[in-house]
N, C-alpha and C positions, 0 to 999 in steps of 0.2 A: 296833247297826247305825248306820252314819253317814248323814248327811242325803243324801249323793250315792248311796249304795246304795239308800236308800228311794225317791229320785226315779227312779233307773234301774229299780227293780222296778216302780214304779207305771207308768211309761212302757211298760215291756215288757208288763204286764198289759193296759193299755188298747189298745196296738197289736195284741196277740194277739186280744183281743175284737173289735176292728174288723175284722181280717183274716178271722176266723171269720164275722162277719156279712156281709162283703163277698163272701166265696166261697160263701155260702149254707149254711154248716154250722150256723148258728143260724137256725131257721125264722122268717121274718117274712112278713107279707102281701106279695103281689107288688108292690103299688104302693110300699110302703116299701122293698122290696128294690131296685127299679129306679130310684126317683126320689129317695130321701132318703139312703140309705147311701152311694152313690158321691160325693155332694157334701158329706158330713159333715165331712171334713178341712178343706175350703176354708171352710165356714161357721165352724168353730172358729177357723181362722187369722184370718178377718175379724173375728169377735167379739173375739178377743184383741187385735188391733190397735185396734179401737174402744175397748176398755177402756183400753189404754195411752194413747191419745190423750186420753181423757177425764181420766185421772189426771194427765197432763201439763198439760192445760188447767186443771184444778182447782188444781194446784200454783201455776201462774202467777197465777190469779185470786186466790188466798188468800195470795200472797206478801206478807209484812209488810215495812214500811219498817224498815230496820236502821240508822237514823242513830246510835243509841247504840253499836252494834257497830262502825260505821265510826270513830267518835271513839275508842273504846277501842283499836282496831287501830292508828290513827295514833299514839296515845300510846305504844303498846308499840314501835312502830318507832322513834320518837324516842328512847325509853329504850335501845333496843338500840344505836342509833347512838352515843349518849353513852357507853355502856359500852365499845363497841369503840374509840372515839376515846381513851378513858382508857387503854386497853391498847396504844395506839400503832398501831392499824389504820386505814388510810386509808379513809374512807367518803365518798361523794359528798354 
């Protein structure tokens, strides 16, 4: 089974369980049925967004200085320009 098939199967299972709970086919106490189940998708969406913002912020916070990578990249660009000029290609 591919990863896409697994993901679609999981989403179908979770959405089926949610719809069964939302429609009252799965018995829950009345307070949970009327106050929690209807807002559960919005809560999950907000939680997922908060997780994504946190992971983005953490990535920015822990971003390392890449001075060595910059120097290596400039050196590779210069080497490529020299190689192209040797082959007769005009490079700025």
